[in-house]
N, C-alpha and C positions, 0 to 999 in steps of 0.2 A: 311763915308764908310758904305755900306749896305752888307747884307749877301753874295750875289753873288760875290761882289768885294773881300770880305775877303776870299772866297773859291778860287778864281783865284790867289790871291797873295800867299795863302798857297800852292797851287799846284806848283807855281813857286819856292817857298822856298824848298819844298820837292824834286823837281827835281834837283835843283842846289846846295843845301847845301854841298854835298859831291863831286860834280864835280868841276874841277878846272876852273870854269867860273864866280864865284862870285854870291852868292845867294843875298847878300845885294844889289849889283849893279842891278841885274835883278828885284828885288822888287821895287827899286827906279824908274827904267825905266817903269815897269808895272804900278805903281801908277801914274806916270806922264801921260802915255798914256790914262789911264782911267779917268784922271782929278780929282784924289782924292786929297783933300786938305792936305797939309803937316803940319798938326796940331800935337799937343803933343800925341794924341791917335795913330795916324798913325805911328809916330816914335816908340812908345811903341810896337805896334802890330808887326812891322817889326823885332823887336828884340825878343819879347817874343815868337813868334811862332817857332823860331829856337829851342826852348826847345823841342817841339814836334818832330822835325826832329832828334835831337841828341838822343832822347830816343830810336829811332829805332836801333841805334848802340848798346845800352845796351841789347836790345832784341836779335839782331842777334849774338852778341858776349857774351851772358849771362854767358857762362861757364868761360870766361876770367874775366869778371867783378865780378863774385861772387865766384871766387876761392881765398878765403882769406888766403890760405896757402902761396901764392906767393905775399908777402907783398911788395917786391921791385917794382912790377908793379905799385902799387898805389903811391909809393914814386917817381917813375920816372915821372908820370903824374903831381904830385904836383910840382916837380922841374921845369918841362917844362912849366907849366902854370904861374909861377911867373912873367916872363917878361910882359905877357899880363895883369896881374892884376895890376902891378905897372904903366905901361904906360897908361892903360885904365883909371885908377884913375886920373892920372896927366893930361890927355888930353881929358877927357870925353866931355867937352863943345865944343872943337874944332872938335871932331869926330861927334857930333850932327850937327854941322854946315855943315860938309862935306856931311852928309846924305841928304842934300837938293840940292845937286849939280849933276845933270845928266851929266854935262860936265866933272866933275872929274871922274865919272864912265866910260864914253866913252873913255877917254884918258887912264885910267888904264886898261880897257879891251884890248885896242889896243896894248899898251906896253907889257902887260902880255901875250897876244897872240903871239907876236913876240918871247918872251922868251921861250914859250912852244914849238915852232917849233924846237928849238935847244937843249932842255934839255936832250933828250934821247942820243944825241951824246956827250954832255958835260960830262955826268956821266955814262960811259960805263963799269967801273970796280968796281961794288959793292962788298963789302966783308962781310956785315952784312945781314944774310939771315933769322934770327929769332929775334923776339922782345926781348928775354932774353939776346941777345948780345948787346943791346943798353945800353950804360953807362949813368950815371947821367949827365956827362958833355955833351954827345951827345944830350940827352933829352933837356937840358937847351939851347943849341945852336939852336935846332929845334924850341924851344919856342921863341927865339929871331926872327927867320925867320918869325914865325907866326904873329908877331907884325906888319909886313909890311902890313898885310891885314886890319889894322885899317883904311887904305885909301880905301873908297868904290870903288869896281870894281877890286881890286887886287885879291881877293879870298883867304880866310883863308886856304882852302884845297890846292890850288896851292902853296901858300907860304910855308906851312908846309911840303908838299910833296917834293918840290924842296929842302927845307932845309934838309930833310931826305936823299935825294939822294946825296946832296953835302957832307953829313956826311957818305957816303958809304953804305947806306941802299939800298936794292933792291927796285924796283918800288912797288912791292906788300907790302913789310914790311913798306915802307915809307907811302903808302896809308893807311894801317891799323893803323899805329901809329897816323897818322893824324886824323883818325876817333876817336880813343881812346881819343886823346887830345881835340877833340871837346867837349867832355862831360863836363869836369870841366870848360873849357873856356867859353862855351855858357851858362852853368848853372850859372856861376858867373856873366856873362854879363846880363843875364835875371834877376837874383836876384837884381843886382845893379840898373838896369833900373826900376824895379818894386818899389824898395825902394825909388829911387829918384822921381819917379812919385807920389808915395803915399805922399811923403814929400812936394813936390812943387805943385802938382795938384791932391789932394785927391779925388776930384769930379769925375775924370776919372775912378777910380777903384771902386767907389760907384755906378756907372751907370750900371744898370742891362744889358742893351743892349750891352755895351762895353764888359762886362764879357762873354756874350754869343758869341760875335764875337771872342774873344780870345780863348774860348773853341773850337769853330768850327775850327779856324785856326790851333790850335795845333793838333787836331785829323786828319785833312786832311794832314797836313805837315808830320805827323808821318807815315801815310799809304803810301803816295807817296815816302817818303824817303826810306822805306823798299825796294821798287822795284828799286829805283835809285842806291842804294849801290851795290846790286847784279849785276846790269848791269855794273857799273863802274869797279868793280874788274875783272869781266870776260873780258871786253873790254881791260882793261889796260894790262892784261897778254899777250894778243895777238898783240895789235897794238900800245901801247904807247900813247903819248900826242899830236901828230900832228893834229889830227882831232879837238881837243879842242882848239889848237892854232889858226887854221884857222877860227873856229867858232867865237872865241873872236875878231879876226881882222875884220871879216865881220860885226858882231854886233856893234863893236866900231865905225866903219866907218858909218854904217847906223844910229846910234844914233846921231853922229855929224851932219850928213846931216839933220836929223829930227829937231835937235836943231836950225840949221841954217835956216830952213824953218818955224820955230816957232811952229811946231807941238808938240814938247816936250819943256816945259818951266822949 
């Protein structure tokens, strides 16, 4: 992977991390199209630069994250992230294997797209209009929904937002809680991936060029994600999820065709 490729992948990550279209799936597809070898560094890069993207949430919602008087906010996030921590640890090797499969991504995009076409109609009577109304039980259930996104192409954002709407959250509250939940979830995933890489392939993190690429990737993903979050919240308020559903369906079909033609391997 060279610098231009790292920038392209980071832009893709920043654009898609908080949209319900699967950032991991898009990075896998982008890497395949650019012919980037799926080695240990590439796997690390695609996880680690998500940290840059989620830091944009902390900046945009800094008043929320640094209001230490509202301690229940932090506890809700801890409770909600527990399912992902447990399942991520149990199935980390299987998840790594799935990260090499564009076919898995394409199918997940297609199925998830169909689901998004109907999600606004399925959950039409929300009753939770503020984050403070979310209970610990509700947070935990949303955390379980989030675990579906361990399958590449599902989208962590889509899974947790749908989970929130299923628990009677409004679209906006579900989206914002999904953003908040991304911070401990992706911080833990990045930390675990870095530790695992340092333990099994320490030479990767001792390579100066690799560290430069990781730095560039995180900075670019951070900047792009700041813009993407603002767009998503504004668009969601007015239009809902249908556009993202159709987008996923089109991309899923296109990727399957490219795989069949041997263009994506």
